[in-house]
N, C-alpha and C positions, 0 to 999 in steps of 0.2 A: 333702374339700375344701369341701363344701357347708356344714358346720358352721363352718369358718373364715370363709367368706364372710358367713355370718349374724352371726358374732361381730364381724367388721369393720364390717358395716353398723350394728350396734347402737352401736359406738364412734362412728361417724360421726354417727349420729342424736343421741347424747348431746352431742357437741361442737356440733352445729348447734343443738340446743335451748338449750345454755348461751349461745351467741353471740346467738341471737335474744332470749332472756329478758334477757340483760344489756343489749342495746341497747333493747329495747322497754320494760322495766320498771325495771331498776336505774339506767340512765343518767339518766332524767329526775329521779329522786330524788337522785342525786349532784349534779346541777345545782341542784336545789331547795335542797340543803344549802349549796352555794356562794352562791346568791342570798341565802339567809338571812344569811350573814355579810357579804355586800356591803351589804345593806340595814341590818344591825345597825351597821355602821361609820358609815353616814349617821346613823342614829338616835342613836348615842353622841355625835356632834358636835351634833346638834339639842339633846339634853339638856344638854350643856355650856353652850350659849347660851340655855337656858331657853325653847326653842321647843317648844310642845306637838306631839308627833308620835307616831304609832303604826304598828307594822308590821302589814301585812295580807297573808295568804296563804291560799289554799284548797288544802289538801293532797289533797282528793278529786279535783281536776281537774288534777293535776300532769301526768299522762301526756298528756291531751288538749291542754293548753296548750303542752306542750313540742313536740308534733308538729304540731298543727293550729291552735292559738290563738296568742296573743301571748306571747312569752317574758316580757314585762313582767308578765303575770298570774301568774307563778310567785311573786311577792312584790313588794311595794312599800311605801314609807313615805308615809302621808298626814300632812300637817303643816298647822299654822295659818299661812296665807299672810300674815295681818296681822303676826304676830310675825316671820315670815321676812323680810318686806319691810323691817323695821326694822334688819336686820343690815347690817353694812358689806360691801363687795365682797370683802374678804379672808376674812371669816367665811363668806360664801356659797361662796367658792372652796374653803375648807377642807372644807365639807360635801361638795362634789363630789369633791374629791381623796380623801376617806376611802374612798369606794367603789372608786375606781381602785386605791388602795394595797391594799385588801383583796383585790382580784382578783389582783394581782401576788403577794401573799403566798400565795394559794392555789396559783398556778402553781409557785412555789418549793417549797411543801410537797409537791405531787404529784411533782415531779422528784426531791426527796429520797427520797420513798417508793419510787419506781421504782429509784433507786440502791440503797437499802437491801435491797429484795427481791432484786435481782440480785447484790449483794455477798454477801448471806447464802447465796445458791445457789452462787456460786463458792467461797465458803469451805467449804461442806459438801462440794462436789466435791473440792476440794484436800485436805481432811482425810478423804477416803474415808468420809464420812457418807452416809446414805441421803437422796436428794433426791426430793421429790415434784414431778416435772416438771409434772404437771397443775396443781398449785396455783401454781407459779411462773408458768406461762403464763397461768393465769386472773387472777392478781393483776396481771401486766403488762398484760393485755388491758383489764381494768377501769380501771386507772390511766391507760392510754394513751387510751382513748376519752373518759374524763373530761377529760383534759388537752386533747384536740382540741376537744371540745364547749365547754369553758370558753374556749379561745382564740377560737372562733367568736363566742361571746356577748360577749366583751370587745371584739372588733373591731366588732360591731354597736353596742355601747355607745359606742365611740369615734367612729363615723362617722354615727350617727343624730343628727338635729338636736335631739332631746329627750334625748340621752345626756349622760353626765357631762362629757365633754370639751367639747362645744359649750356646755353650761351654764357651765362653768369659763371659757371664752373670753368668753362674754357678760358675765360678772360682772367680769372683769378689764379690760374696755375702759375 
């Protein structure tokens, strides 16, 4: 019985280590990946309107900024304010909408990935194929925490006075 208890303890410790590492290390970089595409969407519209802009991010401080710093430090676009101020209100609105649309696209992609992981697992079970339950659970876990964290950041972006939604409202007045 002692061997079995030790074996179960090792399994529990492996799961706990995976959960901890996924939250502490993997999640901030998944969000960093999402932020990159959010800011890239802004950057693409800036380029379309010939506004000088550059994406800035510090990948060395991702974990610190995610937990202790400002999520805005995960990446942002610096742009020429003089060129930006020459844009019309609808062009400025388009710049802000680009980031919001990118976030929604990411949420949709994550939901599709969760569906694909689970559909493939159910298909394998239905066809009497071997299913790696640990892999299915791990993928579901990673996608789910990414989804939840991204929703939190999107909400912050929507309710913060410097976020995309308030900037959009400001320009459409």
